[in-house]
Structures are given as structure tokens and as C-alpha cells.
N, C-alpha and C positions, 0 to 999 in steps of 0.2 A: 309284525314282528318277524325278524329273522335272524338266526344263531349260528356261528360257524366257529369250530374247534377244530384246533389244528396241533399236533405233537411234533418237535424237533427234537432230533438226534443229534448231537455234536460229537465228532469224532476226537478223542482224548488220548489218555494213556492206555496202550494195549494191555497193562496188567489188570486192569479194573474197566469195569463196564461203564459205557460210555452212559452219561446222564441223558436225560429224557426232560424236555421244557413242553409244557402244555399251555397254551395260548387261545383264548377265547374271546369273541367278539359279537356282540349283539346289537341289532341295528333295527331301527322301528322306521317303516315307511307311510307316507301319507296316501289318503286313498286314491286309486286310481281315478285318472281324469279320463275324459271322452277320448282325448288322444294325447299320446305322448310321445315326443320327438328328441331324440338324443343325437348330437353330433360329437364324435369323439373324434382321438387322433387320427385314425385310420378307417373309420367307417361312420356310416349315418343308420340310424335306426328309427323305425316307427313302429308303435303299439297302438290299435285303434279296438273300440268295444266291438264283437260282432253278433251279441244276441239282444234280442229286445222281448219285452213280455207282450207285446201285442199280438193279437189273433192272426195267425197264418191266412194269406190269400192264397187260393189255389187257382191257377189261370185254367181259362176255359179248355185249353189244348196245350198238349206236352210242348215245352219249349225246351231245347237243350244247345248246347255248344257255346263255344266263349263269347258268341254274338249276341246272347239273349241279354237283354237290361232288364232291371226291376228296382223301383224306388228311386230316391233322389241321387244323383250323381255325387253332390257334395256329403252326402250323409255317411257317416263311418259306417255302418252296415243295416242289412233287413234281418227281420227275424229268422234264425236259422234253429231249426231244430234237431235233436238228436239223431244221428246217423248221417248226417252231411258229411260228404267227402270233399276235399279240397282237389280240385283238378286241374287247374290252369291258372296262369297268370299272364296277365296282358301290359306291356309297357307302354308308356306314351311318352311322346306323341309319334311314336313310330307304328304303334298298334302291332308291336312284336308280340306273338304268342308262344308260350312255353309252356311244357308241362313242369310238375312239381319237380320232378327228378331232374330234368335239364336243367331250373331254376338253381337247384343246388350244386350240380355240377360245374356251373358256370361261376361259383364263387358266393353266391347268394345264400342266406340263412333265412328260413321261412319255416314259422310253427304256429301253433293253434291251440288254444285252450278252448273250453266251452263257452267261454266269455271273451277272450282276446284273440287278435290276429297280431301277430310280430314278423316283421320283414327288417332284414339288415342287409346292406349293401357296402361293398369299398367305394371310396370316394371316385374312384377314377375308372369305375365299372363302365361297359361300354355302353349300357342302356340308360346310362344317366347322362343329362345334357346341364350346360350352361345357359342362365337366363339371367338379363340385368334387372335388378330389382330396386327401385328408387335410386340407380347409379351405382348400385353395389353388385358387382357379379357373384353370382350364388349357384351351387351346384345342387340340381333336383333330380330326384327320383320319385316317377310317378307311375303307379300300378293300381290293377283291379284284378281283384282274386276271387276265382268263382270257384263256388259250393255247390255240389248236385247231390240231389236224393229221387229216388223213383218220382217221375212227374215233376220234379222242382227243381229250380236253378236259383241262387242267390248271389249276388256280387257284394264283397266289400271292397270300398276303395282306401287307398294308403298313400300318402305323399310326404316325401321327407325333403326340406330343404336345409341346406348348410352353406355357411361363408365358405370362400376360398381366400387366397392369400391375397388377391386383389383387393380385398375389403380392408387392408392395412395402408397406412400412409407413415412415411418415417421421417425424422429430423433428427439431426445428430445428438439432439436431447429429448425428443418425446416421441412415442410410439402412440398411434391414431389409430383406433379401431372403429369402424362405421357399420352398424347393424342396422338394416331396414326394421322400421317400426311397424309397418304393415306390409308382412310379406306376402305379396298377392297368392302365389301357387297355393296357399294354405287356407285362404279366405275365400268365402261364398258369396261375402259382401263387405262393403264399406264399413257397416256397422258393428261395432266392435269395442268393447271395454277393456282396456288394460289393467289387470289386478294388482301383480307384482313384477318388481322389476330388482334382480339381487346381481351382485357381482361377487365373484370369488376369485382365488388362486388355488391351481391345482386339486380341482373339484372340491374345495372347502369355501364356504359362504364366510364371508367379512362384514363386519358391521361397520357404521359410518365412522367410528373414532379409529378401528384399524386402517381403514382406507385413508383418513387424513393423515394417520403417522406415516403412511408410507405413501402420501402425494398421490395417490389414484384419484381419478375424479370420473364421474358418471353423469352424462348430460341428456336428459331424453327432451327431443325436440319433436316439431309435427310431423316429420319424415324419418328421422333418425332417432337411435340410441348410441351417443358416442363414448366411447371409452379411452381415456387418456392414462398414459403410464409412463414415467421418467425412464430414460435408458439408464441402467444401473440401479433401479429401485429393488427393494425387499422384496424375495419370492422369485427373483429370477437369478440368471447368473451368466459369466463371460465365459466363452471358449477362444481359445487361440488357435489361428490358423497361418498357414504358409503359403505364399503365392510369388513365385520367383524371387525367392530367398527374402521375401518381404513379410514383415509382421503386420497381421490384420487379427482382429477379434470381431466376435460376433456376440450378440446379448441375447438370450432365448427366456422367454417367460411362458407360461400358460395360464392366460386368464379364461374367466368361466363367467357366462351369463345365464341366467336363469328367468325366463318369462313366463307369465300365466294370463292367460286373457279370455274372454267368453264371448261368442258370437250373439249378438243380440236376437238375431233371425232364427237361426237352430238352435239356440240355447246350448250350444254345446261348449264346453270348457278345453283348452289346450294347454299342456304342460311342453314348454319349449326349452331345452338345455342345450348349451354350446360349451365343449371343452376346445377351444382353440389356441393349439402351440403357435407362437410367433417367435421369428429369429431375425434379426435385422441384418441387412446386408453387411458385407465385411468391412468393416472400418480400420483404416490404416492408424497403426501405431507405432511409427518409427522410434525405435529404442534410441535414448539419449546417454551419452557419457557425461555425468557431472563431474567437474574436477573441483575437488575442495583442498587442493594442496597449499599450506601455509608457505607464505614466501617471506617471513619475517624471521629466518632461522638460518643458519650456516650451513652451506652444502653437505658436509659429513655429516648433519644429524637430519636432513630434509627426505621426505618421501612423498612420492605421488600419492594421494588419496583419491581413489577414482570410485564412481557408484554408476552402474549399467541398469537402466532399467526404464519404464514400470513394465512388469509383465503379470498376465496372469499365472495362478498358483500352478498350472499344468506346465509350465516351463522349468525346465532344468539346464543349470550351466555343465557343459563335459569338458572343456578344456580351452586352453588361453594359447595362441600361437604368437611368438615372438619373432623377430627378423632371425634368430639364430636357432630357435627350438621350439617344439611343443610340448606343454606341459598340461598335464591334466589339474584337475582341481587340489587333489593330495598331494601332488608334487610341487604346486605353487605356496601350499601350507608349509609344505617341509621346506622350503627355499626362503621363507619368511615373508611371503606376501600377504598371508594373513587374509585370504579369501572369505568372505562370511555371506549369507543370505539375510537378507532384510524385509522384514514384514511389514505392511502396513497397520495402523492402529485396528481397522476392522478386519484385519487377516484377510482380506482379498485380494492384495496385490503384493509382488514381492520384487525387490531388486537385488543386484549383486555389488557387495563392496569390497575393495581390495585396497592393499598398500604395497608400493614398489619403492624401495629406499633408490635414491638417486645413485648410491655407491653401487648399485648390481650392474653386472656387464650386461643387460638386456637395456640399460638406458644409454642413450647416445648423449656424448657430451662435447660441447663447442665452445671453446674459449674467446671472447672478443676484447682483447685487450684493449683496444683502442675507446671501448665503450663503457670498461670496468666492469663487464658483466660475463657471467656464463651462462649459457642455454642447455638445458637438459631437455632431451627428446626422448618420448616413449611411444612406439608403434606396436600395435597389438590387435588380435582378431580375436573376437569371443566366439567359440563354438558351443551352439546352443541345440537344443530338440524338445519339441512339444509332446507329452504323452496324451493319451496312450497310443497315439499314432505312429510313435517315433519319427516324427517329422522334422529332420535337421533343417537349421538355417545359421546364418554367422551374422556378424556385426563388427565391422574394422571400426578403429578409433586410432587419431594421431594426437596426442597431448604433449605440451612443451611447457616448461617453466625458465622464467629469466632471474637468476639471483645476483645481486649485487656482490662483488668480491670484496666488500668489505663488511664489516659487523653494523646491521641496521641500526639507526637511530633509536633513542628511547625518548618517548612524548609522555610529559606528565601536565597536573592543572590544579587549579583552585581558582575559588572565586573570593573578592571580598564585598562590599557594599553596594559596587557599582560596576564592577569590572570581572571579565575574565583574565586569568593569566595563563597562558600555555607556555610551556618551557619545553625545548626540543635541545637534547645533549647528543651532540655526533661523536662524543669520545674520541676527542683530539685527532680525528681523521678529518680529509678534505671532505667538505661537504657536498656530497654528489646527489643533488634532489633539489626540486623545487617544491613550493609550499601552496597549496589549495587552502584558503581561509574561507569557509562557506562555500560560495559557488566561484568565487575569485581567485585567481593567481596572485600571489604577494609580490607585486611588483616594487619598483623604487619609490612609487608615490605612497602606496600602502605601508612600505616598510619606514617610511620617515613617520608615519603616523602610529603605526602600532608597534614598534619593532626595536627591541633593547639589546645589544649583542654583549656575550662575554667572552671568554678565552676559547671554550669548547662548546659553548651551547647559545642560545638566544631564547629571549622571551617576546612573546606576542600579549600586548596589553589590550584588551578591546572593550569598550562599554557595552553592558547587556542590550541596548537599545541601538546597536551599530546594524546597519543591512546587511551584515554579514553574517550577524546570529539570527535565530528563528524563534518566535515564541511559541511555546508547547502549550501553553494554558494560561488564563487569566483568573484569579481568585480576588476578592474585594480589596485586600489590603497588599497584594504581591502579584507578580508576574513569573512565571518559569521559563527561562530562556535558554536555548542550547546553542552551543557552536561546535561545530563539526572542522577539524582539521586533516588533511590528508597529505602526506609525503610522496610526491611523484617522480618514478623514474623520468628525467627529460626526453629519452631517447623513443620510448615505446608507450610512455603514460600510465605505465603499470603502477599499481599501488604499493608503496613500500612499508607504509605505516600509516594506519587511520586512528584517530582519536576523538573522541566525544566527550563533551564536558557539559552537563546540565544543571542548573542552579536556580533557586528562588530568590528574588529578588524585591525587596520591600518598595513599594510604591504606591502612593494614593491616588486610587483612579476615580473616586468619587469626594468631593468637597460639598460643604453645607455651608452656608452663610446664614447669618443672623438677619439679613434684609428678605428671607424667602427665595434666594436662588441657590440654584444648583449647578456644578459642572461635574462633567463626567467626560472620562478617557475612553475608547473602546479601541482595542488593541486588535490587529489581524493575525489570526493565529495558524499555526500548520496544518491544522486540519480543515483549514478552509483556504485554500491556495487560489482560489477562483474569486476569492471574496474582494470588492472595490468598496473600501471605507466609504467614499465619498457618497454611495447609494443607501449607507444606513439612515434610519431615521427612529423618531423615539415613537412611543405608541401612537402619536396623531403623527401620519405619514407626511403632513405637511412640514414638520419640525425635523429640520434635517442638521447636519453639523455646523457649528461655526466655523470650523477649520478642519482640512483633511488632505491627505496624502496617500500613497500607495500604501502606508502601515498603520495609521492612525487615524482617527476620527475625535474632534474633540466638540463637546455639546455645552452650551450654555443656555439656562432656562429657568424660568420661575417655577415655584411648587404648584400653582393654580393655572398651570397652561400644558399644552403638549400631550393630554392624556393622562397626567399623574395623578393617580389614584392616593387616597388619604382615609386612613382607618387610626381609631382611638385604641391604645393597649394601655390599660391602666392610666397612668398619668403623663402617657407619652403619645404623641401625634407621630403617625409613620407614613412618610411620604414615598410611593414607589413608581417607577417606569420601568419601562424596557427597551433595550436599543436592539433593533433588528433589521431584516431586509423586508422592504415592501412585497406584499403577494406577488406583484407583477415582475419582479427581479427575483424572486424565490422561485417561482415556476420556471422562469427561464434558467435558473443555475442548476435546478434539479433535471432539467430536460438534457443538459450537457454533461453534468458529472454525477451520475447517479449515487456514486459512493461517498460524495463530500457531505459533510455534517452540516446542518441547518445551524444558523450564527443567531444567538440570542444572549443578551448580556443585561441582567437585570441591576438597575441601581436604586437605592434608598437613602432616606434620610431622616432621623429621628430628632425632635424637638419636643423640649419639656413643656407640658401645657401649663404649668403653674410653679413658678419657682420665685423666692425672696431672696434678695440678696440685702445685706447690710453693709454702708460705708460710712466709718466715722470721720470726722475732720473737726480741727480747731483752728481757729483765727486769733491773730493779736497784731497788733501794729508793730511795725518795724522802727527801731532807733534810729536808723541811717539805712541808704542803700547800698548795696555791694557795687565795688568797683574794682576795675583791674590797674595794677601799677604798671609801672614800664621797666622793663629790665633787659638784661641782655642774658646771652648762653650760646651754646656752642653745638652744632649740628653734626652728626658724623655721618659721611657718604662712602660707599665702598663701591668697587667696579672687579666685577669677576668673571670669569671666562668659563662658560659651562662645557661639559663635556659633549653634549647633543643637545638636540631641539627639546627634550623633554626638559630642561633646566632642572633637573634633579640632584644631579652631583656635578662638583666644579673641582679645578684642578686647584692644587695648594701651590704654596710658594716655591718649594722644593722642586715642582715640576719644570719650571721655567729654565732654559727657553723652550717654549712649544714649537714642535715641529708641524709643519701643515703644506698641502702641496698648494699649487695655484690654484684659484677659483674653488679650493674645498671652503664650506661655510664655516665661519666663527659665529658663536652665540654669546653675546656680552648681556650681562644683566648688571643695572646699576640700581643701588638700593640706599634708601634712607634708613639707617640702623640707630636701635636707641630711641625710638620715638614711639609713642604710643597715642599721637594726636591723630583722631581721624580726618581734621578738617585740614591737615597739611598735605599738599601735593608735590610730587617732583616733577619736574619738565626738563629733558635734554635741550638745551639751549645750542651748543655745538659740540661738534666731535669732527677730530681730525687724525691724520696718521702721519708719523714723523720717523726719520730713519734712526733716531738715537733717542735717549731718555728725556732731554730736553725739551718741553713741550713746545717753546718759542721758536726751535731749530728750523732749519731749512733745508731743504724743500719739505713740504708738507701737502697734504692732499684731504680736500673737507669731503666728511662723510656723511653730517647733517649741518645745516645752516637754518638759524632761526627756527630749529624746532623740526624741519622737514628735511626729506632727502635730497641731496645733492644733485641738481638737475642733470648737471654735465657728466655725472657718473654713469657708465654703461652697466655697471651691475649695480644698482640702487640699493639702499639700506633698505630692509625689510623690518618693519614693527611686528612684535609680539604681542597679541592681548596677556592680560594677567588677571587670575582668577583666584579668589581666596583660598587657601587650602591650609595642610596642617603647619606649613613652613610660613607662607606669608598670609598675615592678619589683616594688613591693610593694603590693596591692592594698589592704591593711589601713591604709595612709598616707593613702588618697584617701577623700572622702564626696563624692556628687555627690546632688543634688535639683533639683525643677523646681516652681517657684510661677507664677502668672498675675498678669500685671501687673494693678495695681490702684490705686486714688488714696484720698486720705484728705479727708474731707470736712469744711471749716472753716466753724463756723457752720450746719452741716448745709445750706447752700446754694451754696457755691462750691467746687469741687473744687481741692485742690492739685496743680500739675503736675509734683513731682519727688517722687524716694522714695529713701532710703538704706536697704541692708540690713546687717545686723551678726549675727554670729554668736560665741559661745561656745564653745569645744571643748575635750574633755577628752583627755589622752593616756594611755593605759590599759598595762599591762602584758598582751599578748594570751596569754601562757602562763600567768598566772596571774589570771584575773579575781577581782575582789574583791566583786563584788556591785554592784548599785545602777547608776550609769552605766556602768560598765565591764562590765555583764553582755551588752551587745551593743546596737546601735543598733535601734531601733524600725522594725520591718517595717510599711510600707503595704499593708492588705489589698485596697484597692481601686485597682488600679496602672493604671487605665485612663486613658489620655490624652483631653484634651480639645482641641479646636480650634474654627477660626472656623466657624460654622454656613453660612457661604456659600461654603464653599472648593470650587471646581472646578479641577481640574489644569489647568493652562497657561491658564487663562483668568482675567483680574482680575476680583474680587469686585464686586459691583455695588453694594455699598454703600460701599465706600471705596477708595482707590487705596493700594497698598502701597507704603510707603517703605521702603527699604532702608537701616537703620540700622547704625551699626559699634557693636559691643559691647566693652567692655574692663575692666578692674579699674583703679580709681585707687589711691591710695597705702596700701600695706598696714602697720599699725601691730601690733605683738607686744608685748604686756606679759609683763613677766619674772616671772611667777608660777608657774614651772615647781614649785616647792617646794610649791605648791597643785594643781598638774596642771592649772590651768585658764589657756587661753588665749583671744583674741578676736581677730576679723578684722573688717574693714567692706569694703564694696563703694563702688566711686563712683557718684556720682547718676545716676539715670536718668530721664529725661524721659517723661512719657505723653502721647499726643494723641488 
């Protein structure tokens, strides 16, 4: 037991007596072992037992001097009686002899008690030497101390062995310390037993839970005890260094190893303790200037938001040099630059954040009128210093920002049951940007599919299952899809506005049928970007998808196959299966993308085990069979001109004449109105164009002949499919086609400026087509759309100025030819420019 009491007096107010603080500490020690070795930061120490209770053996003749030998060389001591005097120390392997006084003058410490001899040496003492032990360089101190009494001399051998910096290996992530398990200079034989191995930090032992929490590891092999410590782990610290004005850091930690072993031959135990400070080589940490400047604001309100980092806590910012001046941190804050120090969450790192308004004179401005932008440039040099060494260094940076000279557009969005709707409002200004939908630029083709234009805005309508959207997650009855839209500056690809919209859409992914079959749809989600849906299988790897592409996999199977499990829950049978990747694909995927999540989708069906249904019916003979009476009636057919390919809005009669450019598409819809008979179908028989309202006038140009496109027309008619929606209840009642605006050439010189379009239609019985025209509308095999060759989204064509013309239909005329099943309709006249 050892106790230490200390009193501290802290200076304070001179008018009163300084307070005194009393601090005490009591420590207990384990019993001495035969030999105890300590390797400390700057010295090595060995303590050995020097007395034994054996009967002394007196030599036959007096022996003296340092060359006298007695007892076992590896044994700690021979019997030494009272009155022995320490006379000389011999260092091995040089056999250099020194007196005790000389030993102490050379910086060694040597002392003895009735039972122990203690010897301490600096690590770099002249008499120590290096020895390779199991591939690890070790520093060795080997001595023999002689004690003399009249007629008698005895010797006590003491050896200390400590690791050197060469025992450590470094990587950027891990420190590895190798300690020989069998330290040859300390053993008399290979027969020994390792009793204890402990690790600690800063001379304090750690238990297994503390080591696991800090990610330390200790591995005992046949030849070594290996300690691994992550760089930056708890227990160490980082220090900043400057070399050639470059910023470096080192990491320092002081691990401890405590070993206890016993030699089986000598029956002597040894306690071995190492306090081993480790410092990594300097690691370059070049500072980075991160630019968080927002670009969606006007120049008068914009500021550069910069963050310089990261540094250790021993770094301070002194000043900042601009092209025209040098400002201290206090002067920067007085100027409104708002310089602040930012700390990490664990309070181990720092960075410096500042805000410089674009309007400040230190910011250089360059107007680029031809591009409609202004460039703002900020040049600065950070002046920093490392404490407590006061080592100065600097870091220079040039940051710039490009702002449009117009107010940036606004982007909003919402979802319906199946679509995303993104609206971009460019606020009555010329739209000076291009649109990125998902990962694709919105070109002419995509615009025709998705875009609806307004006076000062446009709306993108996109199905949630479009390839331009991504699936975030999958649920039993819904999927969550996200659409990302970015507005980009076409000259430098900088993002003007970014908008993301995520919605959940109802979607049946699993269907259960009464015949015992199931269908399941697996969807590729964003968290598994490398997934190939075609490689997915059910629980039985032999059961792959019936259909698959790069985004979906469709499975169709029976409930008693493909590894489907069944269990009973009360009166319900539950069938379950799982869609996942086979093991061989999962291992390959994990080997290439370690951060990618494992894909698993459970599908299930419930069936009621026992259920009773009651059906009542009553039969009676009919007096007569029903029959249909022959009658006459009137069918109404109308022809309308749509405003665009969506066929959602149409022109009214007051809009005629409609103005169109040559080769500009015209979208016609012919509809059988006021009929709710699903067995009736409308077929376009003939359609043609004339110069005036008279449908029989000449000249005329055929557009549709016998239900098909005119083969002689260089710009053939394009038929568009019709699907049921809120407006169209019976798709067979409606036909849609697209033609391109053209003109008639009168006398082959002067073209005419107006065109009328007429159509003959046929009403057919869809349930029993009679052949001929009623066999079905001719399908255009080349259904590709043609557009203006000079189209560039949101920029006016350079050849013409687009006129916004209103489209509508004129008076519709229906001829009562029901008995012939032929009707005809005409459009209002259309002007071309």
C-alpha cells in the first residue's frame, strides 16, 4: 500500500489568504515478481530479486574483481548477506566495466535494497544495443552487478528489453504494433507459460468492453502479440504541423502492454510493462474552401458563403488578404463578412465560415451581356497560425459565381393518381435555360410527350412509372416514386433551380386468383442501382420472372410451387414467397458495391379455408321470346381541331380562321356524339382538303383513302390511339389523326392561304364486323412524329417568330345517310403563313 498527500495553494486576491487544497491518493501494489521490467517513454528499468534464503557457500580461496562468476548466469541473484557492497557493473556484450559512481555519472540510475536491485537507463544510452527479436527491432540493456564482502563476491544479472519505433507499421487508417511473444534476451529457455496479457492507454488498463468500444484489438499469435489501433481513435490526439507552407497532421497515442509469464525451468516469474508512445508520420491535410453560395437570388441580395477547413483545434485564423487590402478577423466582422469558427459535433475539428456580399468592393464583377449573365469573382488568402508553436501558414482561393441577369424561375409541383405535374413559371421573361428531367434533357421529342405550354409558364406531366422517374421504395399496395427536375444555364451547365417531387401511388403489386395462382411485380428501387431485375427469382432459384426489363420483373406461379410456403391462421390460409437475388449474384453484387442494399420483396396471398355463399334464383316459362323492332334514327358526328397532341383542349368556333405555319402539325378528332351504344364503332373512310368550304370543290388533296393514309402524300397522316378517360367513355366512338399544314399551289406559282378539311365516316357494328371498311381502321406503320427542324426548347426559332394561333372547329354538318352508314363532317378554314 502506498499513500501520497499533496497540498496546493492557488494565488488569488491579495487582500485575503490564498486557499489551500489538500489532495491525497492511495495505491495498492501486487507482490513483487522475480523480475519486473518497465519500458517508459524515455527510459527502461529492470528490478530483480537479490537475496535468497539458501545457505551461503564460501569458496575455497578468495576471489575478487569483476571477472569472478558464481551461480547461474540467467538466475536473478545468488545469496547475498548483509554487509555486501555494490562495487562494479559490467555491460554486455562489450564487457565494459564501470564503477557505481561512473555508472551514475553517465546518466544511469542504480540502487539496491536488502531484497532488490534496480537499474534504470535512457533508451539511447551508449551501452545499450539493438537486437532483432522475431523480426522486431528491440533496444537491449544487459548488465551484471557485482557485490563484494570480505572473501566473497556475488553477481546479480539484470536485463531490460524495450521496443523501438521500428516495431510499428502505419497505414492511413490503422496503427499496428508488433511485440515479440518470446523476447529472447529475457529467457533462459523456450519453455515458458504466458499467464496474463493486458492492454491499456496512458498507463490505465482497459477491459474488453472498453477496447471494443474504441475499436482496439489485441491478437496473440505463436510469435507475436499484435495491437491494432484505428488512426483517430479515442485515447489519442491530433497535432498540426507546417512544412513548406503546407498543412500536415500527426496522430499520437500511448498504448500500454502488460505481460506476465513464468519460466518452467527456472520457476521465475517476470512482469513486463511497456508504455509506448506512437506518433504517425505527418499526413497531408490540404485545406479545402467549400462554396455554399446560393445562386437562386438577385445580385443585390447575393453573398458568397465560404467555409475553409478542416483543421485541428490548435489552428487559428489571423487575417484575410484581399486584392486591395488585408483585414484581421475583427475587421472582417466589422465590414459585415461575418467570420465564424465552426466546430465538429465531437469537438475535435474546426473550420472557418465567412459571408462576403457580392456588392462589396473586394468582389470583382464582369458583365457578359451576350450571355445574359454576370460573373462575380472573389480572390482571397487566409492567414493562419498553429499554436503553441506560432507556426504561420496560408491558403489561397479564388471562387466565382455566375448569376442570370433575370429573376430566376419558380418551380412547383403536385401529383394525381398516376402522374407528376411540375410547373415552371418564368415570370413573363424570356426563358433562358434548358430543363433536365431526371437524367435527360427535355428535347423536342420529350416535350411533345410531356410538355404543356402557357403564356408565362409550362407544365411537365409525367407518369410515375416513366424511366425519367426513380422508385424510392415499394410497399404492398403502393410505390413511392420521385421526379427530379433541374433548370440549367445552357452556357455553363450551372444549376439555376433544382426541384424534387416524391409521391406515393397506389399500385397492385401482388394479385391472388381463385384457381391457386399468384402474380407479383418486382420494381427496381433507387437504393439498388446495380440490380438486374431479370436475375431475380422466387424462393426456388429455378423460378425466374415471366417478363422483365431494366426496371421491372413480373412473376406468375402457382401457390404450390417455387418454394411457396403455407400456414394456417384461424380460418385463413396464408401463402408466402420471397423475391430476391440468387446467392451467386448477391455475392458478386456485394463485391462490387459494398454500400448497396440487399433486395428482398415478400409476396403473400390469403385464402379463406371454409366459406359458404347462398344464391337464390327462380325460373318460369316465358310467354314469348323478345325480339328487336326495325326503326330509324339520327346519329351526330362532330369534327374538332385540338390545340395540341394531348387532345385535352379544343378550339371554339370564334377562333376560326386558325393560323398555322407550313408543316406545323394539325390534330383532328372525329367523334360520334350522343351515343352510348358500346357495340357501335366509328371508322374514317375518306378525308381530304379543299380550298373553300364546298366539300366537292376542286382542287382537292386526299389525306385518307379507304381508311388508310394516302400513299402519295410525302407527309402521311398519323393515326393516334384513343384510350378511355374522364371525357372519352367509349374509345371506338372516337378517331384521332394528325396532318401537317400544307398549301395548294394555284397555277403552280402562287400558293393559296387557306385550307378546309372534310371527312366521310362509316358507322359499324363492332360486335360483328362485315368486312371491308368495318374490318378496322388502317394502322400507320411509321408513327414517328415530325417537328420543326429549328426547334430548341424555350428558345425562339431563328427562322420565324412563333404565332400563338387559336384552334377550333366551325359549323358541323351531318348528312342523314344512316341507311348507307356513311356520314361526313368538315372543319372550319385554316390559314397558313
